[in-house]
Structure formats: C-alpha cells, structure tokens
PDB file with one MODEL, atoms N, CA, C and O in Angstrom:
MODEL        1
ATOM      1  N   MET A   1      -8.803   3.508  24.549  1.00  0.00           N
ATOM      2  CA  MET A   1      -9.945   5.195  25.390  1.00  0.00           C
ATOM      3  C   MET A   1     -10.841   4.272  24.765  1.00  0.00           C
ATOM      4  O   MET A   1     -10.669   3.644  23.720  1.00  0.00           O
ATOM      5  N   THR A   2     -12.307   4.272  25.930  1.00  0.00           N
ATOM      6  CA  THR A   2     -13.463   3.356  25.162  1.00  0.00           C
ATOM      7  C   THR A   2     -13.822   3.976  24.017  1.00  0.00           C
ATOM      8  O   THR A   2     -13.584   5.171  23.840  1.00  0.00           O
ATOM      9  N   GLY A   3     -14.393   3.266  23.184  1.00  0.00           N
ATOM     10  CA  GLY A   3     -15.335   4.295  22.363  1.00  0.00           C
ATOM     11  C   GLY A   3     -14.860   5.419  21.006  1.00  0.00           C
ATOM     12  O   GLY A   3     -15.562   5.763  20.056  1.00  0.00           O
ATOM     13  N   LYS A   4     -13.389   5.832  21.328  1.00  0.00           N
ATOM     14  CA  LYS A   4     -12.654   6.890  20.595  1.00  0.00           C
ATOM     15  C   LYS A   4     -12.204   6.426  19.221  1.00  0.00           C
ATOM     16  O   LYS A   4     -11.153   5.829  18.986  1.00  0.00           O
ATOM     17  N   PRO A   5     -13.147   6.782  18.332  1.00  0.00           N
ATOM     18  CA  PRO A   5     -13.106   6.184  17.092  1.00  0.00           C
ATOM     19  C   PRO A   5     -11.880   7.158  16.418  1.00  0.00           C
ATOM     20  O   PRO A   5     -11.776   8.361  16.656  1.00  0.00           O
ATOM     21  N   THR A   6     -10.863   6.286  15.416  1.00  0.00           N
ATOM     22  CA  THR A   6     -10.105   6.794  14.661  1.00  0.00           C
ATOM     23  C   THR A   6     -10.081   6.354  13.229  1.00  0.00           C
ATOM     24  O   THR A   6     -10.379   5.192  12.951  1.00  0.00           O
ATOM     25  N   PHE A   7      -9.565   7.666  11.828  1.00  0.00           N
ATOM     26  CA  PHE A   7     -10.062   7.112  10.495  1.00  0.00           C
ATOM     27  C   PHE A   7      -8.431   7.600   9.895  1.00  0.00           C
ATOM     28  O   PHE A   7      -8.127   8.723  10.299  1.00  0.00           O
ATOM     29  N   GLU A   8      -7.882   7.254   9.439  1.00  0.00           N
ATOM     30  CA  GLU A   8      -6.751   7.385   8.655  1.00  0.00           C
ATOM     31  C   GLU A   8      -6.616   7.509   7.404  1.00  0.00           C
ATOM     32  O   GLU A   8      -7.520   6.838   6.905  1.00  0.00           O
ATOM     33  N   VAL A   9      -5.920   8.049   6.494  1.00  0.00           N
ATOM     34  CA  VAL A   9      -5.885   7.759   4.977  1.00  0.00           C
ATOM     35  C   VAL A   9      -4.650   8.552   4.387  1.00  0.00           C
ATOM     36  O   VAL A   9      -4.427   9.763   4.385  1.00  0.00           O
ATOM     37  N   ALA A  10      -3.559   6.971   3.644  1.00  0.00           N
ATOM     38  CA  ALA A  10      -2.547   7.763   3.659  1.00  0.00           C
ATOM     39  C   ALA A  10      -2.316   7.477   2.633  1.00  0.00           C
ATOM     40  O   ALA A  10      -2.849   6.395   2.384  1.00  0.00           O
ATOM     41  N   HIS A  11      -1.440   8.106   1.315  1.00  0.00           N
ATOM     42  CA  HIS A  11      -1.422   8.263   0.172  1.00  0.00           C
ATOM     43  C   HIS A  11       0.299   8.221  -0.029  1.00  0.00           C
ATOM     44  O   HIS A  11       1.212   8.599   0.705  1.00  0.00           O
ATOM     45  N   PHE A  12       0.279   7.565  -1.408  1.00  0.00           N
ATOM     46  CA  PHE A  12       1.956   7.447  -1.692  1.00  0.00           C
ATOM     47  C   PHE A  12       2.083   7.620  -3.101  1.00  0.00           C
ATOM     48  O   PHE A  12       1.557   6.801  -3.855  1.00  0.00           O
ATOM     49  N   TYR A  13       2.747   8.630  -3.556  1.00  0.00           N
ATOM     50  CA  TYR A  13       2.983   8.745  -5.141  1.00  0.00           C
ATOM     51  C   TYR A  13       4.756   8.637  -5.548  1.00  0.00           C
ATOM     52  O   TYR A  13       5.766   9.268  -5.235  1.00  0.00           O
ATOM     53  N   LEU A  14       4.455   7.539  -6.356  1.00  0.00           N
ATOM     54  CA  LEU A  14       5.944   7.222  -6.928  1.00  0.00           C
ATOM     55  C   LEU A  14       5.785   8.163  -8.636  1.00  0.00           C
ATOM     56  O   LEU A  14       4.744   8.244  -9.289  1.00  0.00           O
ATOM     57  N   SER A  15       6.787   8.609  -8.915  1.00  0.00           N
ATOM     58  CA  SER A  15       7.144   9.494 -10.216  1.00  0.00           C
ATOM     59  C   SER A  15       7.776   8.078 -11.096  1.00  0.00           C
ATOM     60  O   SER A  15       8.195   6.955 -10.815  1.00  0.00           O
ATOM     61  N   LYS A  16       7.519   9.022 -12.475  1.00  0.00           N
ATOM     62  CA  LYS A  16       7.909   7.545 -13.425  1.00  0.00           C
ATOM     63  C   LYS A  16       9.619   7.825 -13.207  1.00  0.00           C
ATOM     64  O   LYS A  16       9.973   8.976 -12.953  1.00  0.00           O
ATOM     65  N   ALA A  17      10.641   6.736 -13.317  1.00  0.00           N
ATOM     66  CA  ALA A  17      11.610   6.686 -13.844  1.00  0.00           C
ATOM     67  C   ALA A  17      11.955   5.609 -14.602  1.00  0.00           C
ATOM     68  O   ALA A  17      11.190   4.668 -14.810  1.00  0.00           O
ATOM     69  N   PRO A  18      13.390   5.718 -15.153  1.00  0.00           N
ATOM     70  CA  PRO A  18      13.296   4.486 -15.887  1.00  0.00           C
ATOM     71  C   PRO A  18      14.155   3.169 -14.757  1.00  0.00           C
ATOM     72  O   PRO A  18      15.076   3.368 -13.964  1.00  0.00           O
ATOM     73  N   THR A  19      13.540   2.049 -15.030  1.00  0.00           N
ATOM     74  CA  THR A  19      14.260   0.960 -14.284  1.00  0.00           C
ATOM     75  C   THR A  19      15.636   0.650 -13.962  1.00  0.00           C
ATOM     76  O   THR A  19      15.989   0.173 -12.884  1.00  0.00           O
ATOM     77  N   ALA A  20      16.751   1.065 -15.367  1.00  0.00           N
ATOM     78  CA  ALA A  20      17.657   0.947 -15.120  1.00  0.00           C
ATOM     79  C   ALA A  20      18.142   1.982 -16.652  1.00  0.00           C
ATOM     80  O   ALA A  20      17.428   2.288 -17.606  1.00  0.00           O
ATOM     81  N   PHE A  21      19.436   2.282 -16.422  1.00  0.00           N
ATOM     82  CA  PHE A  21      20.000   2.829 -17.214  1.00  0.00           C
ATOM     83  C   PHE A  21      19.890   2.732 -18.737  1.00  0.00           C
ATOM     84  O   PHE A  21      20.788   2.066 -19.252  1.00  0.00           O
ATOM     85  N   ALA A  22      18.757   3.383 -19.772  1.00  0.00           N
ATOM     86  CA  ALA A  22      18.899   3.301 -21.029  1.00  0.00           C
ATOM     87  C   ALA A  22      18.091   1.824 -20.976  1.00  0.00           C
ATOM     88  O   ALA A  22      18.380   1.027 -21.869  1.00  0.00           O
ATOM     89  N   ALA A  23      17.109   1.425 -19.987  1.00  0.00           N
ATOM     90  CA  ALA A  23      15.932   0.483 -20.323  1.00  0.00           C
ATOM     91  C   ALA A  23      14.613   1.184 -21.005  1.00  0.00           C
ATOM     92  O   ALA A  23      14.214   2.337 -21.173  1.00  0.00           O
ATOM     93  N   ALA A  24      14.186  -0.057 -21.287  1.00  0.00           N
ATOM     94  CA  ALA A  24      12.616   0.567 -22.354  1.00  0.00           C
ATOM     95  C   ALA A  24      11.711   0.295 -21.546  1.00  0.00           C
ATOM     96  O   ALA A  24      10.706  -0.041 -22.173  1.00  0.00           O
ATOM     97  N   ALA A  25      11.467   0.255 -19.805  1.00  0.00           N
ATOM     98  CA  ALA A  25      10.992  -0.024 -19.188  1.00  0.00           C
ATOM     99  C   ALA A  25      10.992   0.983 -17.743  1.00  0.00           C
ATOM    100  O   ALA A  25      12.010   1.071 -17.057  1.00  0.00           O
ATOM    101  N   GLU A  26       9.676   1.737 -17.382  1.00  0.00           N
ATOM    102  CA  GLU A  26       9.759   2.649 -16.457  1.00  0.00           C
ATOM    103  C   GLU A  26       8.854   1.900 -15.435  1.00  0.00           C
ATOM    104  O   GLU A  26       7.925   1.093 -15.470  1.00  0.00           O
ATOM    105  N   ARG A  27       9.683   2.653 -14.390  1.00  0.00           N
ATOM    106  CA  ARG A  27       8.632   2.405 -13.183  1.00  0.00           C
ATOM    107  C   ARG A  27       7.816   3.410 -12.525  1.00  0.00           C
ATOM    108  O   ARG A  27       7.850   4.530 -13.034  1.00  0.00           O
ATOM    109  N   GLY A  28       7.039   3.229 -11.428  1.00  0.00           N
ATOM    110  CA  GLY A  28       6.278   4.555 -10.673  1.00  0.00           C
ATOM    111  C   GLY A  28       4.936   5.069 -11.789  1.00  0.00           C
ATOM    112  O   GLY A  28       4.217   4.279 -12.400  1.00  0.00           O
ATOM    113  N   GLY A  29       4.832   6.695 -11.854  1.00  0.00           N
ATOM    114  CA  GLY A  29       3.758   7.245 -12.094  1.00  0.00           C
ATOM    115  C   GLY A  29       2.590   6.768 -11.889  1.00  0.00           C
ATOM    116  O   GLY A  29       1.863   6.715 -12.881  1.00  0.00           O
ATOM    117  N   TYR A  30       2.057   6.292 -10.617  1.00  0.00           N
ATOM    118  CA  TYR A  30       0.967   5.496  -9.298  1.00  0.00           C
ATOM    119  C   TYR A  30       0.987   6.415  -8.407  1.00  0.00           C
ATOM    120  O   TYR A  30       2.015   7.076  -8.266  1.00  0.00           O
ATOM    121  N   SER A  31      -0.319   6.695  -7.489  1.00  0.00           N
ATOM    122  CA  SER A  31      -0.479   6.694  -6.640  1.00  0.00           C
ATOM    123  C   SER A  31      -0.998   5.768  -5.419  1.00  0.00           C
ATOM    124  O   SER A  31      -2.226   5.842  -5.375  1.00  0.00           O
ATOM    125  N   LYS A  32      -0.592   5.107  -4.636  1.00  0.00           N
ATOM    126  CA  LYS A  32      -1.254   4.330  -4.142  1.00  0.00           C
ATOM    127  C   LYS A  32      -2.435   5.202  -2.441  1.00  0.00           C
ATOM    128  O   LYS A  32      -2.513   6.278  -1.850  1.00  0.00           O
ATOM    129  N   PHE A  33      -2.987   4.008  -2.399  1.00  0.00           N
ATOM    130  CA  PHE A  33      -3.908   4.818  -0.921  1.00  0.00           C
ATOM    131  C   PHE A  33      -4.210   4.011  -0.090  1.00  0.00           C
ATOM    132  O   PHE A  33      -5.052   3.158  -0.372  1.00  0.00           O
ATOM    133  N   ASP A  34      -3.579   4.049   1.240  1.00  0.00           N
ATOM    134  CA  ASP A  34      -4.114   2.953   2.188  1.00  0.00           C
ATOM    135  C   ASP A  34      -5.296   3.586   3.216  1.00  0.00           C
ATOM    136  O   ASP A  34      -5.206   4.813   3.270  1.00  0.00           O
ATOM    137  N   VAL A  35      -6.116   3.165   3.839  1.00  0.00           N
ATOM    138  CA  VAL A  35      -7.207   3.509   4.792  1.00  0.00           C
ATOM    139  C   VAL A  35      -6.866   2.419   5.873  1.00  0.00           C
ATOM    140  O   VAL A  35      -6.471   1.264   5.714  1.00  0.00           O
ATOM    141  N   ARG A  36      -7.184   3.257   7.230  1.00  0.00           N
ATOM    142  CA  ARG A  36      -7.619   2.525   8.044  1.00  0.00           C
ATOM    143  C   ARG A  36      -8.518   3.267   9.072  1.00  0.00           C
ATOM    144  O   ARG A  36      -8.761   4.473   9.093  1.00  0.00           O
ATOM    145  N   ALA A  37      -8.992   2.245   9.973  1.00  0.00           N
ATOM    146  CA  ALA A  37     -10.123   2.628  10.726  1.00  0.00           C
ATOM    147  C   ALA A  37     -10.435   2.266  12.279  1.00  0.00           C
ATOM    148  O   ALA A  37     -11.356   1.450  12.314  1.00  0.00           O
ATOM    149  N   SER A  38     -10.005   2.581  13.465  1.00  0.00           N
ATOM    150  CA  SER A  38     -10.106   1.684  14.687  1.00  0.00           C
ATOM    151  C   SER A  38     -11.103   2.375  15.656  1.00  0.00           C
ATOM    152  O   SER A  38     -11.432   3.561  15.651  1.00  0.00           O
ATOM    153  N   ILE A  39     -11.532   1.347  16.522  1.00  0.00           N
ATOM    154  CA  ILE A  39     -12.159   2.080  17.785  1.00  0.00           C
ATOM    155  C   ILE A  39     -11.651   1.052  18.889  1.00  0.00           C
ATOM    156  O   ILE A  39     -11.244  -0.087  18.657  1.00  0.00           O
ATOM    157  N   GLY A  40     -11.754   1.691  20.182  1.00  0.00           N
ATOM    158  CA  GLY A  40     -11.385   1.241  21.429  1.00  0.00           C
ATOM    159  C   GLY A  40     -12.404   0.818  22.185  1.00  0.00           C
ATOM    160  O   GLY A  40     -13.479   1.392  22.361  1.00  0.00           O
ATOM    161  N   ILE A  41     -12.073  -0.110  22.588  1.00  0.00           N
ATOM    162  CA  ILE A  41     -13.405  -0.974  23.557  1.00  0.00           C
ATOM    163  C   ILE A  41     -12.639  -1.900  24.688  1.00  0.00           C
ATOM    164  O   ILE A  41     -11.889  -2.876  24.729  1.00  0.00           O
ATOM    165  N   GLY A  42     -13.497  -0.705  25.845  1.00  0.00           N
ATOM    166  CA  GLY A  42     -13.077  -0.852  27.050  1.00  0.00           C
ATOM    167  C   GLY A  42     -11.948  -0.241  27.029  1.00  0.00           C
ATOM    168  O   GLY A  42     -11.565   0.335  26.010  1.00  0.00           O
ATOM    169  N   GLU A  43     -11.143  -0.276  28.305  1.00  0.00           N
ATOM    170  CA  GLU A  43     -10.036   0.746  28.573  1.00  0.00           C
ATOM    171  C   GLU A  43      -8.774  -0.047  27.740  1.00  0.00           C
ATOM    172  O   GLU A  43      -8.111   0.787  27.123  1.00  0.00           O
ATOM    173  N   ASN A  44      -8.331  -1.269  27.583  1.00  0.00           N
ATOM    174  CA  ASN A  44      -7.057  -1.746  27.089  1.00  0.00           C
ATOM    175  C   ASN A  44      -7.399  -2.447  25.596  1.00  0.00           C
ATOM    176  O   ASN A  44      -6.573  -3.261  25.182  1.00  0.00           O
ATOM    177  N   PHE A  45      -8.320  -2.224  24.957  1.00  0.00           N
ATOM    178  CA  PHE A  45      -8.606  -3.353  23.533  1.00  0.00           C
ATOM    179  C   PHE A  45      -9.259  -2.183  22.717  1.00  0.00           C
ATOM    180  O   PHE A  45     -10.208  -1.427  22.923  1.00  0.00           O
ATOM    181  N   ARG A  46      -8.253  -2.370  21.592  1.00  0.00           N
ATOM    182  CA  ARG A  46      -8.587  -1.739  20.128  1.00  0.00           C
ATOM    183  C   ARG A  46      -9.016  -2.613  19.024  1.00  0.00           C
ATOM    184  O   ARG A  46      -8.359  -3.649  19.116  1.00  0.00           O
ATOM    185  N   ILE A  47      -9.930  -2.672  17.887  1.00  0.00           N
ATOM    186  CA  ILE A  47      -9.893  -2.989  17.035  1.00  0.00           C
ATOM    187  C   ILE A  47      -9.810  -1.649  15.890  1.00  0.00           C
ATOM    188  O   ILE A  47     -10.282  -0.515  15.798  1.00  0.00           O
ATOM    189  N   LEU A  48      -8.875  -2.580  15.079  1.00  0.00           N
ATOM    190  CA  LEU A  48      -8.256  -1.520  13.543  1.00  0.00           C
ATOM    191  C   LEU A  48      -8.585  -2.544  12.473  1.00  0.00           C
ATOM    192  O   LEU A  48      -7.868  -3.543  12.506  1.00  0.00           O
ATOM    193  N   GLY A  49      -9.638  -2.503  11.411  1.00  0.00           N
ATOM    194  CA  GLY A  49      -9.125  -2.371  10.279  1.00  0.00           C
ATOM    195  C   GLY A  49      -8.667  -1.841   9.391  1.00  0.00           C
ATOM    196  O   GLY A  49      -8.493  -0.631   9.539  1.00  0.00           O
ATOM    197  N   PHE A  50      -8.248  -2.479   8.032  1.00  0.00           N
ATOM    198  CA  PHE A  50      -7.383  -1.784   7.052  1.00  0.00           C
ATOM    199  C   PHE A  50      -7.556  -2.113   5.722  1.00  0.00           C
ATOM    200  O   PHE A  50      -7.960  -3.270   5.603  1.00  0.00           O
ATOM    201  N   VAL A  51      -7.410  -1.562   4.738  1.00  0.00           N
ATOM    202  CA  VAL A  51      -6.914  -1.893   3.499  1.00  0.00           C
ATOM    203  C   VAL A  51      -6.226  -0.808   3.125  1.00  0.00           C
ATOM    204  O   VAL A  51      -6.402   0.409   3.066  1.00  0.00           O
ATOM    205  N   ASN A  52      -4.910  -2.052   2.749  1.00  0.00           N
ATOM    206  CA  ASN A  52      -3.878  -1.679   1.597  1.00  0.00           C
ATOM    207  C   ASN A  52      -4.116  -1.204   0.720  1.00  0.00           C
ATOM    208  O   ASN A  52      -5.341  -1.312   0.661  1.00  0.00           O
ATOM    209  N   ASN A  53      -3.652  -0.464  -0.476  1.00  0.00           N
ATOM    210  CA  ASN A  53      -3.349  -0.175  -1.893  1.00  0.00           C
ATOM    211  C   ASN A  53      -5.093  -0.574  -2.458  1.00  0.00           C
ATOM    212  O   ASN A  53      -5.435  -1.376  -3.326  1.00  0.00           O
ATOM    213  N   LEU A  54      -5.826   0.196  -1.715  1.00  0.00           N
ATOM    214  CA  LEU A  54      -7.198   0.501  -1.884  1.00  0.00           C
ATOM    215  C   LEU A  54      -7.874   0.735  -3.376  1.00  0.00           C
ATOM    216  O   LEU A  54      -9.088   0.931  -3.324  1.00  0.00           O
ATOM    217  N   PHE A  55      -7.418   0.743  -4.403  1.00  0.00           N
ATOM    218  CA  PHE A  55      -7.916   0.890  -5.887  1.00  0.00           C
ATOM    219  C   PHE A  55      -7.033   0.048  -6.812  1.00  0.00           C
ATOM    220  O   PHE A  55      -7.085   0.031  -8.042  1.00  0.00           O
ATOM    221  N   ASP A  56      -6.131  -0.718  -5.935  1.00  0.00           N
ATOM    222  CA  ASP A  56      -5.166  -2.318  -6.452  1.00  0.00           C
ATOM    223  C   ASP A  56      -4.834  -1.770  -7.775  1.00  0.00           C
ATOM    224  O   ASP A  56      -5.355  -2.048  -8.855  1.00  0.00           O
ATOM    225  N   LYS A  57      -3.778  -0.858  -7.488  1.00  0.00           N
ATOM    226  CA  LYS A  57      -2.984  -0.416  -8.480  1.00  0.00           C
ATOM    227  C   LYS A  57      -1.946  -1.332  -8.848  1.00  0.00           C
ATOM    228  O   LYS A  57      -1.487  -1.803  -7.807  1.00  0.00           O
ATOM    229  N   LYS A  58      -1.243  -1.900 -10.072  1.00  0.00           N
ATOM    230  CA  LYS A  58      -0.372  -2.657 -10.338  1.00  0.00           C
ATOM    231  C   LYS A  58       0.821  -1.567 -10.633  1.00  0.00           C
ATOM    232  O   LYS A  58       0.953  -1.395 -11.845  1.00  0.00           O
ATOM    233  N   GLY A  59       1.357  -1.103 -10.157  1.00  0.00           N
ATOM    234  CA  GLY A  59       2.341  -0.094 -10.181  1.00  0.00           C
ATOM    235  C   GLY A  59       3.919  -0.735  -9.922  1.00  0.00           C
ATOM    236  O   GLY A  59       3.993  -1.223  -8.794  1.00  0.00           O
ATOM    237  N   VAL A  60       4.971  -0.826 -10.570  1.00  0.00           N
ATOM    238  CA  VAL A  60       5.985  -1.042 -10.915  1.00  0.00           C
ATOM    239  C   VAL A  60       6.891  -0.799  -9.922  1.00  0.00           C
ATOM    240  O   VAL A  60       7.183   0.350  -9.588  1.00  0.00           O
ATOM    241  N   LEU A  61       7.314  -1.672  -9.473  1.00  0.00           N
ATOM    242  CA  LEU A  61       8.734  -1.064  -8.686  1.00  0.00           C
ATOM    243  C   LEU A  61      10.104  -1.344  -9.455  1.00  0.00           C
ATOM    244  O   LEU A  61      11.025  -0.529  -9.503  1.00  0.00           O
ATOM    245  N   SER A  62      10.111  -2.267  -9.889  1.00  0.00           N
ATOM    246  CA  SER A  62      11.244  -2.588 -10.865  1.00  0.00           C
ATOM    247  C   SER A  62      11.222  -3.252 -11.805  1.00  0.00           C
ATOM    248  O   SER A  62      10.410  -4.166 -11.663  1.00  0.00           O
ATOM    249  N   ALA A  63      11.938  -3.270 -13.143  1.00  0.00           N
ATOM    250  CA  ALA A  63      12.058  -3.797 -14.422  1.00  0.00           C
ATOM    251  C   ALA A  63      13.552  -4.434 -14.565  1.00  0.00           C
ATOM    252  O   ALA A  63      14.051  -4.183 -15.662  1.00  0.00           O
ATOM    253  N   PRO A  64      14.159  -5.005 -13.919  1.00  0.00           N
ATOM    254  CA  PRO A  64      15.958  -4.516 -14.486  1.00  0.00           C
ATOM    255  C   PRO A  64      16.195  -5.190 -16.087  1.00  0.00           C
ATOM    256  O   PRO A  64      16.985  -4.781 -16.938  1.00  0.00           O
ATOM    257  N   PHE A  65      15.337  -6.238 -16.176  1.00  0.00           N
ATOM    258  CA  PHE A  65      15.464  -7.286 -17.692  1.00  0.00           C
ATOM    259  C   PHE A  65      14.669  -7.215 -18.443  1.00  0.00           C
ATOM    260  O   PHE A  65      14.507  -8.238 -19.109  1.00  0.00           O
ATOM    261  N   ALA A  66      13.767  -6.033 -18.749  1.00  0.00           N
ATOM    262  CA  ALA A  66      12.819  -5.546 -19.422  1.00  0.00           C
ATOM    263  C   ALA A  66      13.516  -5.209 -20.594  1.00  0.00           C
ATOM    264  O   ALA A  66      14.625  -4.681 -20.675  1.00  0.00           O
ATOM    265  N   ASP A  67      12.646  -5.618 -21.629  1.00  0.00           N
ATOM    266  CA  ASP A  67      13.346  -5.401 -23.170  1.00  0.00           C
ATOM    267  C   ASP A  67      11.911  -4.812 -23.847  1.00  0.00           C
ATOM    268  O   ASP A  67      10.915  -4.793 -23.123  1.00  0.00           O
ATOM    269  N   SER A  68      11.839  -4.455 -24.886  1.00  0.00           N
ATOM    270  CA  SER A  68      10.611  -4.349 -25.841  1.00  0.00           C
ATOM    271  C   SER A  68      10.019  -5.281 -25.989  1.00  0.00           C
ATOM    272  O   SER A  68       9.377  -5.181 -27.034  1.00  0.00           O
ATOM    273  N   PHE A  69       9.834  -6.330 -25.432  1.00  0.00           N
ATOM    274  CA  PHE A  69       9.113  -7.139 -26.145  1.00  0.00           C
ATOM    275  C   PHE A  69       8.289  -7.574 -24.472  1.00  0.00           C
ATOM    276  O   PHE A  69       7.063  -7.594 -24.358  1.00  0.00           O
ATOM    277  N   SER A  70       9.248  -7.887 -23.311  1.00  0.00           N
ATOM    278  CA  SER A  70       8.141  -7.988 -22.562  1.00  0.00           C
ATOM    279  C   SER A  70       8.915  -7.544 -21.017  1.00  0.00           C
ATOM    280  O   SER A  70      10.130  -7.375 -20.915  1.00  0.00           O
ATOM    281  N   VAL A  71       8.239  -7.447 -20.232  1.00  0.00           N
ATOM    282  CA  VAL A  71       8.758  -6.907 -19.143  1.00  0.00           C
ATOM    283  C   VAL A  71       8.885  -7.939 -17.744  1.00  0.00           C
ATOM    284  O   VAL A  71       7.815  -8.339 -17.287  1.00  0.00           O
ATOM    285  N   LEU A  72       9.771  -8.242 -17.269  1.00  0.00           N
ATOM    286  CA  LEU A  72      10.358  -9.112 -15.943  1.00  0.00           C
ATOM    287  C   LEU A  72      10.336  -8.254 -14.899  1.00  0.00           C
ATOM    288  O   LEU A  72      11.535  -7.980 -14.961  1.00  0.00           O
ATOM    289  N   GLY A  73       9.966  -7.639 -14.035  1.00  0.00           N
ATOM    290  CA  GLY A  73      10.102  -7.265 -12.454  1.00  0.00           C
ATOM    291  C   GLY A  73       9.468  -7.782 -11.517  1.00  0.00           C
ATOM    292  O   GLY A  73       9.216  -8.951 -11.223  1.00  0.00           O
ATOM    293  N   SER A  74       9.173  -6.595 -10.967  1.00  0.00           N
ATOM    294  CA  SER A  74       7.950  -6.731  -9.865  1.00  0.00           C
ATOM    295  C   SER A  74       7.571  -5.725  -9.782  1.00  0.00           C
ATOM    296  O   SER A  74       8.228  -4.711 -10.014  1.00  0.00           O
ATOM    297  N   ILE A  75       5.634  -5.802  -9.192  1.00  0.00           N
ATOM    298  CA  ILE A  75       5.016  -4.929  -8.490  1.00  0.00           C
ATOM    299  C   ILE A  75       4.652  -4.361  -7.226  1.00  0.00           C
ATOM    300  O   ILE A  75       4.845  -5.101  -6.261  1.00  0.00           O
ATOM    301  N   ILE A  76       4.240  -3.387  -7.027  1.00  0.00           N
ATOM    302  CA  ILE A  76       3.702  -3.738  -5.700  1.00  0.00           C
ATOM    303  C   ILE A  76       2.700  -4.410  -4.769  1.00  0.00           C
ATOM    304  O   ILE A  76       2.142  -5.216  -5.514  1.00  0.00           O
ATOM    305  N   ARG A  77       2.295  -4.501  -3.863  1.00  0.00           N
ATOM    306  CA  ARG A  77       1.595  -5.479  -3.270  1.00  0.00           C
ATOM    307  C   ARG A  77       0.034  -5.287  -3.696  1.00  0.00           C
ATOM    308  O   ARG A  77      -0.467  -4.168  -3.593  1.00  0.00           O
ATOM    309  N   PRO A  78      -0.739  -6.405  -4.183  1.00  0.00           N
ATOM    310  CA  PRO A  78      -1.923  -5.993  -4.453  1.00  0.00           C
ATOM    311  C   PRO A  78      -2.829  -5.769  -3.339  1.00  0.00           C
ATOM    312  O   PRO A  78      -2.274  -5.865  -2.244  1.00  0.00           O
ATOM    313  N   ARG A  79      -4.272  -5.451  -3.309  1.00  0.00           N
ATOM    314  CA  ARG A  79      -4.965  -4.802  -2.502  1.00  0.00           C
ATOM    315  C   ARG A  79      -4.959  -6.202  -1.292  1.00  0.00           C
ATOM    316  O   ARG A  79      -4.910  -7.419  -1.472  1.00  0.00           O
ATOM    317  N   THR A  80      -5.043  -5.252   0.118  1.00  0.00           N
ATOM    318  CA  THR A  80      -4.685  -6.494   1.050  1.00  0.00           C
ATOM    319  C   THR A  80      -5.447  -5.973   1.892  1.00  0.00           C
ATOM    320  O   THR A  80      -5.311  -4.749   1.913  1.00  0.00           O
ATOM    321  N   TYR A  81      -6.358  -6.445   2.757  1.00  0.00           N
ATOM    322  CA  TYR A  81      -7.414  -6.255   3.745  1.00  0.00           C
ATOM    323  C   TYR A  81      -7.290  -6.714   5.071  1.00  0.00           C
ATOM    324  O   TYR A  81      -7.323  -7.942   4.991  1.00  0.00           O
ATOM    325  N   GLY A  82      -7.178  -6.412   6.124  1.00  0.00           N
ATOM    326  CA  GLY A  82      -7.025  -7.017   7.367  1.00  0.00           C
ATOM    327  C   GLY A  82      -7.993  -6.174   8.278  1.00  0.00           C
ATOM    328  O   GLY A  82      -8.600  -5.121   8.083  1.00  0.00           O
ATOM    329  N   LEU A  83      -7.881  -7.325   9.709  1.00  0.00           N
ATOM    330  CA  LEU A  83      -8.522  -6.863  10.848  1.00  0.00           C
ATOM    331  C   LEU A  83      -7.262  -6.942  11.954  1.00  0.00           C
ATOM    332  O   LEU A  83      -6.481  -7.890  11.876  1.00  0.00           O
ATOM    333  N   ARG A  84      -7.100  -5.966  12.935  1.00  0.00           N
ATOM    334  CA  ARG A  84      -5.950  -6.433  14.028  1.00  0.00           C
ATOM    335  C   ARG A  84      -6.908  -6.037  15.051  1.00  0.00           C
ATOM    336  O   ARG A  84      -7.912  -5.343  14.891  1.00  0.00           O
ATOM    337  N   ALA A  85      -6.368  -6.693  16.375  1.00  0.00           N
ATOM    338  CA  ALA A  85      -6.839  -6.327  17.495  1.00  0.00           C
ATOM    339  C   ALA A  85      -5.483  -5.971  18.651  1.00  0.00           C
ATOM    340  O   ALA A  85      -4.445  -6.606  18.834  1.00  0.00           O
ATOM    341  N   ASP A  86      -5.855  -5.025  19.140  1.00  0.00           N
ATOM    342  CA  ASP A  86      -4.613  -4.629  20.128  1.00  0.00           C
ATOM    343  C   ASP A  86      -4.960  -4.569  21.544  1.00  0.00           C
ATOM    344  O   ASP A  86      -5.894  -3.819  21.824  1.00  0.00           O
ATOM    345  N   TRP A  87      -4.360  -5.250  22.556  1.00  0.00           N
ATOM    346  CA  TRP A  87      -4.698  -5.437  23.877  1.00  0.00           C
ATOM    347  C   TRP A  87      -3.454  -4.822  24.624  1.00  0.00           C
ATOM    348  O   TRP A  87      -2.345  -5.156  24.205  1.00  0.00           O
ATOM    349  N   HIS A  88      -3.526  -4.023  25.607  1.00  0.00           N
ATOM    350  CA  HIS A  88      -2.432  -3.507  26.356  1.00  0.00           C
ATOM    351  C   HIS A  88      -2.622  -3.573  27.674  1.00  0.00           C
ATOM    352  O   HIS A  88      -3.805  -3.474  27.999  1.00  0.00           O
ATOM    353  N   LEU A  89      -1.873  -3.704  28.524  1.00  0.00           N
ATOM    354  CA  LEU A  89      -1.989  -3.441  30.490  1.00  0.00           C
ATOM    355  C   LEU A  89      -2.744  -2.071  30.690  1.00  0.00           C
ATOM    356  O   LEU A  89      -2.962  -1.646  31.824  1.00  0.00           O
TER     357      LEU A  89
ENDMDL
END
C-alpha cells in the first residue's frame, strides 16, 4: 500500500548456560536487537531496510572444545545491514 510505513524492533535474550556438562565456558547471557523499517511505493512495491544484531554483540552460541586456556566455538552473526525490495502482482 502506498506510503504506509512500518517499523519493527525484535529482541532476543539467551540466558547463561554451560556449553557442555562440566565445561569451563558458558554460552548466552546476552541480548540481541534487530530493527526493520519499510515503506510502500505504489500499489505493488515495498522497500525494506534492516539491521540485525544492532549493537554487534559477540554472543557465544556453543563452545564444546573450551578449556581453561582457550575457547573454541561459535558466536552469533555480527551486525548485518541490508535492503530488500518486494514486488507483488
């Protein structure tokens, strides 16, 4: 629909937890925010801009091979910007 803007804020929280039984490393303990805004152009076209992980958190997802000297694991996706165009009949 022409000119009708939208705005969205999404929040995700992952609480702290061990990455494995008796593991030295923990995952979680972070919040992640995503934002989106869009506007309709004409009857069939919409432009959407977004930022995922707005504050660029380095949250640990898993670290199964962690020890007291190092943490080998994975973190959440870094801040990501994007633009999307939607067209429909």
